[in-house]
C-alpha positions as CSV (number, residue, x, y, z in Angstrom):
1,M,25.0,20.2,24.1
2,T,23.8,22.5,26.8
3,A,20.9,24.8,27.4
4,R,19.7,27.4,29.9
5,V,15.9,28.0,29.8
6,R,13.0,28.4,32.3
7,D,10.6,25.6,31.8
8,Q,7.2,26.3,30.1
9,D,5.2,24.9,33.0
10,G,6.7,27.6,35.2
11,A,9.2,25.5,37.2
12,Q,13.0,26.7,37.1
13,A,15.0,23.7,35.9
14,A,17.4,22.6,38.6
15,G,21.1,23.3,37.8
16,A,22.7,25.9,35.7
17,A,23.2,23.8,32.5
18,I,21.3,20.9,31.0
19,R,23.4,18.6,28.9
20,C,22.3,16.3,26.0
21,R,24.5,13.4,25.4
22,R,24.2,9.7,24.0
23,I,22.9,7.0,26.3
24,E,25.7,4.8,27.9
25,T,25.3,1.3,29.0
26,A,25.9,2.5,32.7
27,D,22.9,4.7,32.4
28,I,20.4,1.6,32.1
29,P,19.4,1.3,35.8
30,A,18.6,5.1,36.2
31,L,17.0,5.3,32.7
32,A,14.8,2.3,33.5
33,L,13.6,4.2,36.6
34,L,13.0,7.4,34.7
35,L,11.0,5.5,32.0
36,S,9.0,3.7,34.6
37,Q,7.9,7.1,35.9
38,G,7.1,8.3,32.5
39,F,5.2,5.1,31.3
40,P,4.1,3.5,34.6
41,A,2.3,0.6,32.7
42,R,5.7,-1.1,33.1
43,D,7.9,-1.2,36.1
44,A,11.6,-0.3,36.3
45,A,12.8,-4.0,36.1
46,G,10.7,-4.4,32.9
47,W,12.2,-1.5,31.4
48,Q,15.6,-2.6,32.5
49,G,15.3,-5.7,30.5
50,S,14.1,-4.0,27.4
51,L,16.9,-1.5,27.6
52,Q,19.5,-4.3,28.0
53,R,18.1,-6.1,25.0
54,L,18.2,-2.8,23.0
55,A,21.9,-2.2,24.2
56,D,23.0,-5.8,23.2
57,W,21.4,-5.3,19.7
58,T,22.8,-1.9,19.0
59,E,26.3,-2.8,20.3
60,G,26.1,-6.2,18.5
61,Q,25.3,-4.7,15.2
62,G,27.6,-1.8,15.5
63,L,24.7,0.6,15.1
64,P,25.0,4.5,15.9
65,G,23.5,4.3,19.4
66,M,20.4,3.6,21.6
67,G,19.5,7.2,22.0
68,Y,20.0,10.4,24.0
69,V,19.4,11.6,27.6
70,L,19.1,14.9,29.2
71,V,21.3,15.3,32.1
72,D,21.0,17.9,35.0
73,G,24.3,17.3,37.1
74,D,24.4,13.6,37.7
75,R,20.7,13.1,37.3
76,L,18.8,11.9,34.0
77,V,15.8,14.1,33.5
78,G,14.8,13.2,29.9
79,C,15.4,10.6,27.3
80,L,14.6,9.6,23.6
81,L,15.4,6.0,22.4
82,T,16.7,5.3,19.0
83,L,16.1,1.8,17.6
84,Y,17.9,1.2,14.4
85,A,17.1,-1.5,11.7
86,A,19.8,-3.9,10.9
87,D,20.9,-2.1,7.7
88,G,21.1,1.1,9.8
89,R,18.9,3.1,7.3
90,R,15.7,3.3,9.4
91,C,15.3,4.5,12.9
92,N,12.4,4.3,15.3
93,L,12.1,7.2,17.7
94,S,10.6,5.9,20.9
95,S,9.9,6.4,24.6
96,W,10.3,10.2,24.6
97,H,10.0,11.4,28.2
98,V,11.1,14.5,30.1
99,A,10.7,14.9,33.8
100,A,8.3,17.8,35.1
101,G,10.4,20.9,35.4
102,Y,12.4,20.2,32.3
103,R,9.8,20.0,29.5
104,S,10.9,22.8,27.4
105,F,14.2,21.0,26.9
106,G,12.5,18.1,25.2
107,T,13.0,19.4,21.7
108,I,16.8,19.2,22.2
109,L,16.5,15.4,22.2
110,V,14.5,15.4,19.0
111,S,17.2,17.6,17.3
112,A,19.9,15.4,18.5
113,A,18.2,12.1,17.3
114,M,17.2,13.3,13.9
115,R,20.4,14.9,12.5
116,D,21.1,12.5,9.7
117,R,18.8,13.5,6.8
118,T,19.6,10.2,4.9
119,L,17.7,8.1,7.4
120,T,14.1,7.3,7.6
121,Y,12.6,8.0,11.1
122,L,9.5,6.4,12.5
123,N,7.0,7.2,15.1
124,I,4.6,4.3,15.6
125,S,2.9,5.0,18.9
126,S,1.8,8.6,19.1
127,E,-0.7,9.9,21.4
128,R,-3.6,11.8,19.8
129,A,-2.5,15.1,21.5
130,T,1.2,14.9,20.1
131,R,0.1,14.3,16.5
132,P,0.0,17.9,15.5
133,I,3.5,18.3,17.0
134,I,4.8,15.2,15.1
135,E,3.5,16.5,11.9
136,A,5.0,19.8,12.5
137,Q,8.4,18.1,12.8
138,G,7.9,16.9,9.3
139,F,6.4,13.4,10.0
140,R,3.6,12.1,7.7
141,R,1.2,9.3,8.2
142,Y,1.7,6.3,6.1
143,T,-1.0,3.9,7.3
144,G,-4.7,4.2,6.7
145,G,-5.8,2.3,9.8
146,I,-5.7,-1.3,11.2
147,V,-7.3,-4.6,10.3
148,L,-8.8,-6.7,13.3
149,A,-9.1,-10.2,11.9
150,W,-10.2,-13.6,12.9
151,P,-8.0,-15.8,10.5
152,L,-9.4,-19.2,11.7
153,L,-12.7,-18.2,10.2
154,A,-11.3,-18.3,6.7
155,L,-13.1,-21.3,5.4
156,S,-12.5,-20.7,1.6
157,R,-11.4,-23.8,-0.5
158,L,-8.5,-21.6,-1.4
159,C,-7.0,-21.9,2.1
160,R,-4.5,-24.7,1.3
161,G,-1.4,-23.1,3.0
162,E,0.6,-25.0,5.4
163,I,2.9,-24.2,8.3
164,L,6.6,-24.7,7.7
165,S,9.6,-25.2,9.9
166,E,12.6,-22.9,9.3
167,E,14.6,-25.6,7.8
168,A,11.7,-26.4,5.4
169,A,11.4,-22.6,4.7
170,E,15.1,-22.5,3.8
171,Q,14.8,-25.5,1.5
172,A,11.7,-23.9,-0.1
173,G,14.0,-21.0,-1.2
174,A,13.4,-18.5,1.4
175,E,15.3,-15.2,0.9
176,P,18.6,-14.9,3.0
177,H,17.5,-11.4,4.3
178,E,14.2,-12.9,5.5
179,L,15.8,-15.7,7.2
180,A,18.1,-13.3,9.1
181,L,15.2,-11.1,9.9
182,M,13.3,-14.0,11.4
183,R,16.3,-15.1,13.5
184,H,16.7,-11.6,14.8
185,H,13.1,-11.2,15.9
186,R,13.1,-14.7,17.4
187,G,16.0,-13.3,19.6
188,F,13.8,-10.4,20.6
189,G,11.3,-12.7,21.9
190,C,8.8,-12.4,19.1
191,I,6.5,-15.2,17.6
192,V,8.0,-16.2,14.2
193,F,6.6,-18.7,11.8
194,W,6.6,-19.6,8.1
195,C,3.7,-20.6,5.9
196,R,3.8,-22.1,2.3
197,A,1.5,-21.4,-0.7
198,A,2.0,-22.2,-4.3
199,G,5.6,-23.6,-3.5
200,R,6.8,-20.4,-1.8
201,A,7.6,-19.8,1.9
202,Y,6.1,-16.7,3.5
203,P,7.6,-15.3,6.8
204,F,5.4,-13.9,9.7
205,V,6.5,-12.1,12.8
206,A,4.1,-11.3,15.6
207,V,3.9,-10.1,19.1
208,R,1.3,-10.7,21.9
209,K,-0.6,-7.5,22.5
210,R,-3.7,-6.6,24.7
211,I,-6.4,-4.2,23.4
212,K,-7.4,-1.9,26.3
213,G,-5.3,-4.1,28.6
214,A,-7.6,-7.1,28.3
215,L,-8.2,-8.7,25.0
216,P,-5.1,-10.7,23.8
217,V,-4.4,-10.3,20.1
218,A,-1.4,-11.0,17.8
219,Q,0.2,-7.9,16.4
220,I,1.7,-8.5,13.0
221,I,5.3,-7.0,13.0
222,Y,6.2,-8.4,9.6
223,C,4.7,-10.2,6.6
224,A,5.7,-10.1,3.0
225,A,4.2,-7.4,0.8
226,D,2.8,-9.9,-1.5
227,T,1.2,-12.2,1.2
228,P,-1.6,-14.2,-0.4
229,W,-4.1,-13.8,2.4
230,P,-6.9,-16.0,0.8
231,Q,-4.4,-19.0,0.6
232,L,-2.7,-18.5,3.8
233,A,-5.3,-17.1,6.3
234,G,-6.2,-20.5,7.7
235,A,-2.5,-21.6,8.2
236,I,-1.8,-18.3,9.9
237,G,-4.7,-18.8,12.2
238,R,-3.5,-22.2,13.2
239,A,0.1,-21.1,13.8
240,L,-1.2,-18.3,16.1
241,A,-3.6,-20.6,17.9
242,R,-0.7,-22.6,19.0
243,H,0.2,-19.5,21.2
244,G,-3.4,-19.0,22.4
245,L,-4.0,-16.1,20.1
246,F,-7.0,-16.0,17.8
247,L,-7.2,-12.4,16.7
248,L,-4.9,-10.7,14.5
249,L,-4.0,-7.1,14.3
250,I,-2.2,-5.4,11.3
251,D,-1.6,-2.1,9.9
252,A,-3.2,-1.6,6.5
253,S,-4.5,0.8,3.9
254,G,-7.8,-1.0,3.7
255,A,-9.4,-4.3,4.1
256,L,-7.3,-7.3,3.2
257,P,-9.3,-9.7,0.8
258,G,-9.2,-13.1,2.1
259,L,-8.6,-12.3,5.8
260,P,-12.0,-12.3,7.6
261,G,-12.2,-9.2,9.9
262,R,-12.8,-5.5,10.0
263,F,-10.9,-2.6,8.6
264,L,-10.8,0.3,11.3
265,P,-9.8,3.5,9.5
266,G,-7.6,6.1,11.3
267,R,-6.7,3.9,14.2
268,M,-3.3,3.4,15.6
269,P,-1.5,5.7,12.8
270,K,2.1,5.3,12.0
271,Y,4.3,8.2,11.0
272,A,7.5,8.4,9.0
273,R,9.8,11.2,8.0
274,G,12.9,10.7,5.5
275,P,13.5,9.5,2.0
276,A,11.9,6.0,2.2
277,T,8.3,5.6,3.1
278,P,7.7,2.4,4.9
279,R,4.9,0.1,4.0
280,P,2.1,-1.2,6.2
281,G,2.9,-4.6,7.5
282,D,6.6,-3.9,8.3
283,L,7.3,-2.9,11.9
284,T,10.6,-4.8,12.0
285,Y,13.3,-3.5,14.4
286,T,10.9,-1.1,16.2
287,E,9.6,-0.8,19.7
288,A,6.8,-3.1,18.9
289,A,9.4,-5.9,18.4
290,M,12.1,-4.9,20.8
291,I,10.5,-3.1,23.6
292,G,6.8,-4.2,23.5
293,T,5.0,-1.0,23.7
């Protein structure tokens, strides 16, 4: 795919033709440098590690690809990553960046990445200024806000849940797809643990996150839709405390009964486009798990 356009910021794009193609493994060093310029909170070495992890996952699972780049001659000038779920039916669009002088070519990346109308596409880290653009592309918000919670403050007599090992969870009848999900996310470097209530094992995946760069919290990447918070809040708090984390952050449509904390409406919205609307509490196989944004 090629294009010839004068950039909207007034700069003439260098080179006669801009090409859009799939990311190749050989692109990783140059792509890491480009992303470190677009997202300077992480250096090129950090990006290279995340990109290699994404490449290993994509290739190991036989998934469609890790994204697209814009190329001017031999130089990478734009990118959009595609992170596919294990079943290949959901794709998180991530880390969209186009170098100055090439901004008007950015829509080429989006068009290339969203060709398959049978997939559900996610955008989970939008900036406020880009949300009207995202909505114009057909994305719709599917979360009502976030809950910021202090699970160890759950003192109810109902909090009788216990932390389980993976072996004990398997013996308690954990679903095979959840066991696979937990193993995948352990491989991504996430915090994974099981809790039991009323004889059933419930899976949890979390990552360490900092609010405003300072306050450490555990962002929940995955929990079961029917998680009994009143019974498990204390056990969840103990499991996270083992990692030095005492605050919990989770997408939600409202307050979660039994989980001490505050519901913050409209914060950190998540968007989706496609046939299957995700549910709050499931950010598996997204940038939150694999890249750490």
